[in-house]
C-alpha positions as CSV (number, residue, x, y, z in Angstrom):
1,X,87.1,112.5,109.0
2,X,87.1,108.8,110.1
3,X,89.2,106.6,107.8
4,X,86.9,104.0,106.2
5,X,87.7,101.6,103.3
6,X,85.8,98.5,102.3
7,X,88.3,95.9,101.1
8,X,87.4,94.6,97.7
9,X,87.5,90.9,96.7
10,X,88.4,90.2,100.4
11,X,87.5,86.5,100.5
12,X,89.0,85.7,97.1
13,X,92.2,87.5,97.9
14,X,92.7,85.7,101.2
15,X,92.0,82.3,99.6
16,X,94.4,83.2,96.8
17,X,97.2,84.1,99.2
18,X,96.8,80.6,100.9
19,X,98.0,82.0,104.3
20,X,100.4,79.9,106.3
21,X,100.0,80.4,110.1
22,X,103.8,80.9,110.5
23,X,104.4,82.7,107.2
24,X,105.7,86.2,106.5
25,X,103.4,88.5,104.4
26,X,103.7,92.0,103.0
27,X,100.7,94.2,102.3
28,X,102.1,96.9,100.2
29,X,98.9,99.0,100.1
30,X,97.7,98.9,103.7
31,X,94.9,101.4,103.5
32,X,92.6,101.0,106.5
33,X,93.9,97.5,107.1
34,X,90.9,95.5,105.9
35,X,92.9,92.9,104.0
36,X,95.7,92.9,106.5
37,X,93.3,92.2,109.4
38,X,92.2,89.0,107.7
39,X,95.8,88.0,107.0
40,X,97.0,88.8,110.6
41,X,94.2,86.9,112.3
42,X,95.2,83.8,110.4
43,X,98.8,84.1,111.7
44,X,100.2,82.6,114.8
45,X,102.8,84.4,116.9
46,X,105.4,82.7,114.7
47,X,104.0,84.5,111.6
48,X,104.6,88.1,110.6
49,X,102.8,90.8,108.6
50,X,104.5,93.9,107.2
51,X,102.1,96.6,106.1
52,X,103.1,99.7,104.2
53,X,101.3,102.8,103.0
54,X,102.3,106.3,102.0
55,X,99.1,107.9,103.4
56,X,99.5,109.2,106.9
57,X,95.8,108.8,107.7
58,X,95.8,105.2,106.4
59,X,98.8,104.4,108.7
60,X,97.0,105.8,111.7
61,X,93.8,104.0,110.9
62,X,95.5,100.7,110.2
63,X,97.6,100.9,113.3
64,X,94.4,101.1,115.4
65,X,92.6,98.5,113.4
66,X,95.4,96.0,113.7
67,X,96.4,96.9,117.3
68,X,95.3,93.5,118.7
69,X,97.9,91.8,116.5
70,X,100.8,94.1,117.5
71,X,102.9,91.0,118.3
72,X,103.0,90.0,114.7
73,X,102.4,93.2,112.7
74,X,104.9,95.8,111.6
75,X,103.6,99.0,110.0
76,X,105.8,101.3,107.9
77,X,104.9,104.6,106.2
78,X,106.5,104.3,102.8
79,X,105.7,103.7,99.2
80,X,105.6,100.0,98.3
81,X,108.2,100.6,95.6
82,X,110.7,100.7,98.4
83,X,109.6,97.3,99.8
84,X,113.1,95.7,99.3
85,X,114.7,98.3,101.5
86,X,111.9,97.8,104.1
87,X,112.4,94.1,104.2
88,X,116.2,94.4,104.4
89,X,115.9,96.8,107.3
90,X,113.8,94.1,109.1
91,X,116.2,91.3,108.3
92,X,113.8,89.6,106.0
93,X,115.0,88.1,102.7
94,X,112.0,86.2,101.4
95,X,108.3,86.3,102.1
96,X,105.4,83.8,101.7
97,X,103.0,86.3,100.1
98,X,102.6,89.9,98.9
99,X,99.4,91.8,98.3
100,X,98.8,95.0,96.3
101,X,95.4,96.6,96.3
102,X,96.0,99.4,93.8
103,X,94.2,102.7,93.2
104,X,92.5,105.1,95.6
105,X,90.8,104.1,98.8
106,X,87.2,104.9,99.5
107,X,88.4,107.3,102.2
108,X,90.6,109.2,99.8
109,X,87.8,109.5,97.3
110,X,85.3,110.6,100.0
111,X,87.5,113.2,101.7
112,X,86.7,116.3,99.6
113,X,89.8,118.1,100.8
114,X,92.1,115.6,99.0
115,X,90.7,116.5,95.5
116,X,90.5,113.0,94.2
117,X,86.8,113.2,93.3
118,X,85.2,115.1,90.5
119,X,81.9,115.1,92.4
120,X,83.0,117.4,95.2
121,X,84.6,120.8,94.9
122,X,88.1,121.0,96.4
123,X,91.6,122.2,95.7
124,X,93.4,120.3,93.0
125,X,95.7,118.1,95.0
126,X,95.4,114.3,94.5
127,X,98.5,113.4,96.4
128,X,98.4,110.0,98.2
129,X,101.5,111.1,100.1
130,X,101.1,114.8,101.2
131,X,104.8,115.0,101.8
132,X,105.3,115.2,98.1
133,X,105.4,118.7,96.6
134,X,103.9,118.2,93.2
135,X,100.1,118.3,93.0
136,X,97.4,118.1,90.4
137,X,97.3,121.9,90.5
138,X,100.9,122.0,89.4
139,X,100.3,119.7,86.4
140,X,97.1,121.5,85.3
141,X,98.6,125.0,85.5
142,X,102.3,124.5,84.7
143,X,102.7,121.7,82.2
144,X,102.7,122.5,78.5
145,X,99.7,121.8,76.3
146,X,101.6,118.9,74.7
147,X,102.4,117.3,78.0
148,X,98.8,117.7,79.3
149,X,97.7,116.0,76.1
150,X,100.1,113.1,76.6
151,X,99.0,112.6,80.2
152,X,95.3,112.7,79.5
153,X,95.8,110.5,76.4
154,X,98.1,107.9,77.9
155,X,96.8,107.7,81.5
156,X,93.1,108.5,80.9
157,X,92.7,107.1,77.4
158,X,90.4,109.9,76.7
159,X,89.5,110.4,73.0
160,X,89.1,114.1,73.6
161,X,92.5,114.5,75.2
162,X,93.8,117.1,72.7
163,X,90.8,119.3,73.0
164,X,90.7,119.1,76.8
165,X,94.4,120.1,77.0
166,X,93.7,123.0,74.7
167,X,90.7,124.2,76.9
168,X,92.8,124.0,80.0
169,X,95.7,126.0,78.6
170,X,93.3,128.6,77.2
171,X,91.5,129.0,80.6
172,X,94.7,129.2,82.7
173,X,95.9,132.1,80.6
174,X,93.2,134.2,82.2
175,X,93.3,132.8,85.7
176,X,94.7,129.6,87.4
177,X,92.6,126.5,87.5
178,X,92.5,125.9,91.2
179,X,89.6,123.6,92.0
180,X,88.1,120.3,90.9
181,X,84.8,122.0,89.8
182,X,86.7,124.5,87.7
183,X,88.5,121.6,86.0
184,X,85.2,119.7,85.5
185,X,83.6,122.7,83.9
186,X,86.5,123.0,81.4
187,X,86.4,119.3,80.6
188,X,82.6,119.5,79.9
189,X,83.2,122.4,77.6
190,X,85.8,120.4,75.6
191,X,83.5,117.4,75.0
192,X,80.6,117.5,72.6
193,X,77.2,117.5,74.3
194,X,76.0,114.4,72.5
195,X,79.0,112.5,73.9
196,X,78.6,113.9,77.5
197,X,75.0,112.5,77.6
198,X,76.3,109.0,77.1
199,X,78.3,106.8,79.5
200,X,79.8,107.9,82.8
201,X,81.0,111.3,84.1
202,X,82.9,113.2,81.5
203,X,85.7,114.1,83.9
204,X,86.4,110.5,85.0
205,X,89.2,109.8,82.6
206,X,91.0,113.1,83.2
207,X,90.9,112.8,86.9
208,X,92.3,109.2,86.7
209,X,95.1,110.5,84.4
210,X,96.0,113.4,86.7
211,X,96.0,111.1,89.8
212,X,98.2,108.6,88.1
213,X,100.7,111.3,87.0
214,X,100.8,113.0,90.5
215,X,101.5,109.7,92.2
216,X,103.6,108.0,89.6
217,X,101.3,105.0,90.0
218,X,102.2,103.1,86.8
219,X,105.9,103.6,87.1
220,X,105.9,102.4,90.7
221,X,103.9,99.3,89.7
222,X,106.2,98.5,86.8
223,X,109.3,98.9,88.9
224,X,108.0,96.7,91.7
225,X,106.2,93.6,90.3
226,X,109.2,91.6,89.0
227,X,111.2,92.3,92.1
228,X,108.3,91.2,94.3
229,X,108.2,87.9,92.5
230,X,111.9,87.5,93.2
231,X,111.2,88.2,96.9
232,X,108.8,85.3,97.2
233,X,109.8,82.0,98.8
234,X,109.2,78.8,96.8
235,X,105.4,78.5,96.4
236,X,104.9,82.0,97.7
237,X,102.1,84.1,96.1
238,X,101.8,87.6,94.8
239,X,98.2,88.9,94.6
240,X,97.4,92.1,92.8
241,X,94.0,93.9,92.6
242,X,93.8,96.5,89.9
243,X,91.0,98.8,88.9
244,X,91.6,100.0,85.3
245,X,93.0,98.5,82.2
246,X,96.4,100.3,82.4
247,X,97.2,98.7,85.7
248,X,95.8,95.3,84.7
249,X,97.8,95.3,81.5
250,X,101.0,95.7,83.5
251,X,100.2,93.0,85.9
252,X,99.0,90.6,83.2
253,X,102.2,91.1,81.1
254,X,104.6,90.9,84.0
255,X,103.0,87.7,85.3
256,X,103.0,86.2,81.7
257,X,106.6,87.0,81.2
258,X,107.6,85.6,84.6
259,X,105.8,82.3,83.7
260,X,107.0,82.1,80.1
261,X,110.2,84.2,79.7
262,X,111.6,82.4,76.7
263,X,112.4,84.7,73.8
264,X,113.5,82.1,71.3
265,X,111.8,82.0,67.9
266,X,108.8,79.7,67.9
267,X,110.3,77.5,65.2
268,X,113.3,76.7,67.4
269,X,113.1,73.0,68.5
270,X,114.6,73.7,71.9
271,X,115.1,76.8,74.1
272,X,118.6,78.4,73.8
273,X,118.0,81.8,75.4
274,X,118.4,80.2,78.9
275,X,115.5,82.1,80.5
276,X,113.8,80.0,83.1
277,X,110.2,80.3,84.3
278,X,109.9,81.8,87.8
279,X,106.5,80.3,88.5
280,X,103.0,80.0,87.4
281,X,100.0,82.4,86.9
282,X,97.1,81.0,88.9
283,X,94.5,83.2,87.3
284,X,94.1,82.5,83.6
285,X,91.3,85.0,83.8
286,X,91.2,87.6,86.6
287,X,88.9,87.1,89.5
288,X,86.2,89.7,89.8
289,X,83.5,90.7,92.2
290,X,80.1,88.9,92.2
291,X,76.8,90.7,92.0
292,X,76.3,90.7,95.8
293,X,79.6,92.5,96.4
294,X,79.1,95.0,93.6
295,X,75.7,95.9,95.1
296,X,77.2,96.3,98.6
297,X,80.3,98.1,97.3
298,X,79.9,99.6,93.8
299,X,83.6,100.5,93.6
300,X,84.4,96.7,93.4
301,X,82.7,96.7,89.9
302,X,86.0,97.2,88.0
303,X,88.3,95.3,90.4
304,X,90.4,92.5,88.9
305,X,92.5,90.1,91.0
306,X,95.5,88.3,89.4
307,X,97.7,85.8,91.3
308,X,101.2,84.5,90.6
309,X,102.8,81.6,92.5
310,X,106.6,81.3,92.7
311,X,108.1,78.0,91.5
312,X,109.8,75.5,93.8
């Protein structure tokens, strides 16, 4: 299957990064290389782009897509949480900009064999990096009812998390839950019919929760953002595109704390905690897709772009 991914908020992201022709940039979520292509073509031979992704198919697709810029692009198959080790191995201490386009690519959703979509029948997998052993099948069939409830509640914010977990455990006692459609059927059984008729697909929240758990998405994001700010040169920029409230909340809070780290009581006349601001949030409100982009790429509907600039 050919790797295809339409980069969301492309123009707004490139403008937000304020590309310097001789700058050094990191794309931590390379995907098919859509955002990276626009970064690379703005660089001179004195500039450099490092792209990372944990998906082998993404690496192959991006390598081909960015081949004309081979003199200024370095591609590494790894999780962006390891960005500091990657930069150190390349002799790079600070960068001018970092981009994270979170979530699942269009290709991953559309490849039925990956098990990311609740609309296509497939084995329960959901790994972004197939070198990892733990899959969605392992979670659904081996975790306790209490743990399933926690995952679906915390990562899917599903109001029927407890009942869904109960239905899964009851079903797997008879036979393993092996496919996406088996899981979808169980989810539908656990949700009242009157609720299923409203809103989006009843399995959407559960599939999101399992995907986040399989790939450790929120832990990786929380571990990385503050260190990425530290890795920016003065006036360097960190741009993050998120697709659901859990991601966006982490980005918003990390950026806010980096801008206003003081923990002194509000009635103190002067700051005595000694914590200094590391820069400024450029997006008081997140940037979102306009109607035209949403029509062309419906998956951009929930995208939110937040940008932080390092202080001088």
